[in-house]
Each structure stands twice: as C-alpha cells, then as structure tokens.
C-alpha positions as CSV (number, residue, x, y, z in Angstrom):
1,R,-0.2,0.0,0.1
2,Q,2.8,2.4,0.8
3,F,4.7,1.8,-2.3
4,V,1.5,2.2,-4.3
5,R,0.5,5.6,-2.7
6,E,4.0,6.8,-3.2
7,Q,3.9,6.5,-6.7
8,F,0.2,7.4,-7.2
9,T,0.4,10.4,-5.0
10,P,2.1,12.6,-7.6
11,L,-0.6,11.9,-10.3
12,I,-3.4,12.6,-8.1
13,D,-1.6,16.0,-6.4
14,R,-1.4,16.9,-10.5
15,L,-5.0,15.5,-11.2
16,E,-6.5,17.7,-8.4
17,F,-4.1,20.8,-7.9
18,G,-2.4,21.0,-11.7
19,G,-4.8,23.8,-12.9
20,A,-6.9,23.3,-16.2
21,P,-5.2,20.6,-19.0
22,A,-4.6,23.9,-21.4
23,D,-2.5,25.7,-19.1
24,E,0.7,24.1,-19.8
25,I,-0.3,24.4,-23.5
26,V,-0.5,28.5,-23.1
27,S,2.4,28.7,-20.9
28,D,4.6,27.3,-23.6
29,G,3.4,29.1,-26.4
30,L,3.2,32.4,-24.5
31,T,7.4,32.0,-23.2
32,K,8.3,30.8,-26.6
33,F,6.7,34.9,-27.7
34,D,8.7,36.2,-25.1
35,A,7.6,39.7,-24.7
36,E,7.6,41.5,-21.7
37,G,4.6,41.7,-19.7
38,I,2.8,38.8,-21.4
39,N,4.5,35.8,-19.1
40,D,3.7,38.2,-16.1
41,A,0.4,38.5,-16.9
42,W,-0.4,35.0,-17.5
43,T,1.4,33.6,-14.3
44,K,-0.5,36.2,-12.5
45,A,-3.7,35.1,-13.7
46,L,-3.1,31.4,-13.1
47,A,-1.8,31.8,-9.7
48,R,-4.9,33.8,-8.8
49,R,-7.7,31.7,-9.9
50,E,-8.4,30.5,-6.5
51,S,-7.5,32.7,-4.0
52,D,-8.0,36.2,-5.8
53,P,-10.9,35.6,-8.8
54,A,-11.4,39.1,-8.8
55,G,-7.5,39.6,-10.0
56,A,-7.5,36.4,-11.6
57,I,-10.0,38.2,-14.1
58,T,-8.3,41.4,-14.2
59,A,-4.6,39.9,-14.9
60,A,-6.5,37.8,-17.7
61,R,-7.7,41.2,-19.4
62,M,-4.2,42.5,-18.9
63,L,-3.0,39.4,-20.8
64,L,-5.0,39.8,-24.0
65,E,-4.2,43.6,-23.6
66,S,-0.6,43.1,-24.0
67,V,-0.8,40.7,-26.4
68,C,-2.9,43.1,-29.0
69,K,-0.4,45.9,-28.3
70,H,2.8,43.6,-29.0
71,L,1.2,42.8,-32.1
72,L,0.3,46.5,-32.9
73,E,3.6,47.7,-32.6
74,D,6.7,47.6,-35.2
75,E,9.6,46.6,-34.9
76,E,10.7,50.0,-33.1
77,G,7.9,49.6,-30.4
78,N,5.8,52.3,-32.2
79,P,1.9,51.4,-31.6
80,S,-0.9,51.9,-34.2
81,Y,-3.4,52.5,-31.8
82,G,-4.5,54.7,-29.7
83,A,-3.5,55.3,-26.0
84,N,-7.3,55.0,-24.8
85,D,-8.2,52.4,-27.2
86,D,-10.2,49.5,-25.3
87,L,-9.6,45.5,-25.4
88,P,-12.6,45.3,-27.8
89,K,-10.9,48.0,-30.0
90,L,-7.4,46.7,-29.5
91,Y,-8.8,43.3,-30.5
92,R,-10.4,44.3,-33.7
93,L,-7.3,45.9,-34.8
94,A,-5.0,42.9,-34.2
95,S,-7.4,40.6,-35.8
96,E,-7.8,42.9,-39.2
97,R,-3.7,43.1,-39.2
98,L,-3.7,39.2,-38.8
99,N,-7.1,38.6,-41.2
100,L,-9.0,37.2,-38.4
101,A,-12.0,39.5,-38.5
102,P,-14.9,37.9,-39.7
103,S,-15.5,40.5,-42.6
104,Q,-12.6,39.2,-44.1
105,H,-13.7,35.9,-44.9
106,A,-16.3,34.7,-46.9
107,E,-17.1,30.9,-45.4
108,D,-19.9,31.4,-42.8
109,A,-18.6,28.7,-40.6
110,F,-15.2,31.1,-40.0
111,K,-16.9,34.4,-40.4
112,R,-19.1,32.5,-37.0
113,I,-16.5,31.4,-35.3
114,L,-13.9,34.5,-35.4
115,G,-17.2,36.7,-34.4
116,S,-17.5,34.5,-31.4
117,A,-13.6,34.9,-30.6
118,A,-14.4,39.0,-30.6
119,S,-17.6,38.3,-28.5
120,I,-15.3,36.4,-26.1
121,V,-12.9,39.3,-25.8
122,E,-15.8,42.2,-25.5
123,G,-17.0,39.8,-22.3
124,L,-14.0,39.1,-21.2
125,G,-13.5,43.0,-21.1
126,T,-16.7,43.8,-19.3
127,L,-16.3,41.2,-17.1
128,R,-13.4,42.7,-15.7
129,N,-14.6,46.1,-15.4
130,K,-17.4,44.4,-13.4
131,V,-16.1,42.1,-11.3
132,G,-12.4,42.4,-11.5
133,D,-10.0,44.3,-8.5
134,A,-9.4,47.2,-10.8
135,H,-12.2,49.3,-9.8
136,G,-13.8,49.8,-6.6
137,T,-17.3,48.3,-5.4
138,G,-20.8,49.7,-4.2
139,R,-22.5,48.1,-1.1
140,K,-23.2,44.7,-2.8
141,P,-20.6,43.6,-4.8
142,I,-20.8,41.0,-7.0
143,K,-18.8,38.2,-6.1
144,V,-16.8,36.3,-8.2
145,K,-16.5,32.6,-7.8
146,P,-12.5,30.7,-8.9
147,R,-14.8,28.6,-11.4
148,H,-15.6,32.0,-12.9
149,A,-12.2,32.9,-12.8
150,A,-10.7,29.7,-14.3
151,L,-13.3,30.2,-17.1
152,A,-11.8,33.6,-17.9
153,V,-8.4,33.0,-17.6
154,N,-8.3,29.9,-19.4
155,M,-10.2,31.9,-22.2
156,A,-8.1,34.5,-22.3
157,G,-5.1,32.7,-22.3
158,S,-6.2,30.6,-25.6
159,M,-7.2,33.8,-27.4
160,A,-4.0,35.2,-26.5
161,L,-2.3,31.6,-27.9
162,F,-4.1,31.9,-30.8
163,L,-3.2,35.7,-31.8
164,I,0.5,34.5,-31.0
165,E,0.3,31.7,-33.3
166,T,-1.5,33.4,-36.3
167,A,1.3,36.2,-36.0
168,S,3.9,33.8,-35.9
169,A,2.3,31.5,-38.6
170,K,1.6,35.2,-40.6
171,A,5.3,36.2,-40.2
172,G,7.0,32.9,-41.3
173,G,4.3,32.4,-44.2
174,A,2.8,28.8,-42.9
C-alpha cells in the first residue's frame, strides 16, 4: 500500500491541483513569444484563479491587452493604436491585421467562429470592468467565484495563444 501510495500521489496531486489541461500548452506558447509583461500577466492570472478570482480576471484582461498591443507595434515599438483604446478595439485592430476579422472571410463557419472570438474578448473586458479588482465596489459587490475566474483565465489564455500563433504563422508564411 505504501508503495502504491508513493507512486500515485504525484499523479493524484497533479490531477487535483495541477490546473487546467491547457495551462501548460498556453504557458509554452506564451514563453516562446517572450514579450515583456505577457508571461507575467499569464502567471498572475494562473496563480490567482483560486485565491483571488477578481485579480485573476484583471490579469486575464491585461494578458489580452498586452498581446494585442505587442502585435500592433512595429519593430521599433511604435504603436498603431491609440493611448485610450480599450480591449475590444485593440482586439479588432489586431484581428484585422492578422486577417482574423469575420468580415475578411467568405466562409460562414469562419465568420461565425471569428465573430464568437471577438464576443469572448469583449465579454472578458466587460467582466473585468464589473467584477475585476481594478475598480471600486458599491455596497453590494458581485462575488466572483474561482470557477468564473478559471473560465476567464482559460479563455484569455486560449485567445492570446491563438493570436500569437496566427502572427507567427503569418510572419513565417505558414
């Protein structure tokens, strides 16, 4: 029994406390992108999912904003976005640059899924404004749960990775 317990404890711990299955995939992709601030935002989002859901949501939005801004800057770091542009606008600009805007596709299935991706990004921005930790609260604050934070973080990570992989494929001609 002791031997079996010793052999299976790491596996059970990983399954119970190891995070979402996509965490590692997204982490690897973001590390390869290696842009300042992006890995920090992702790490914060992951670390806060359970203990600080509102902070995790704020970090998830910051991750997407940072990815969009990096993709919208030229080689010298000059931005092609406005200083006050919000997340939905940054995403729209980045998606147009990467040929990911629904209007840039004829196939209905691509239009629908890319439109849904834009809706997810807009929803993440709205969620952060409503329940994130970047704004004050009134007398009846909305209590965000770890499962809500996990959804926001996982969606933000997936969208960030998709943008980065698309930009990489476009730069490499793939």
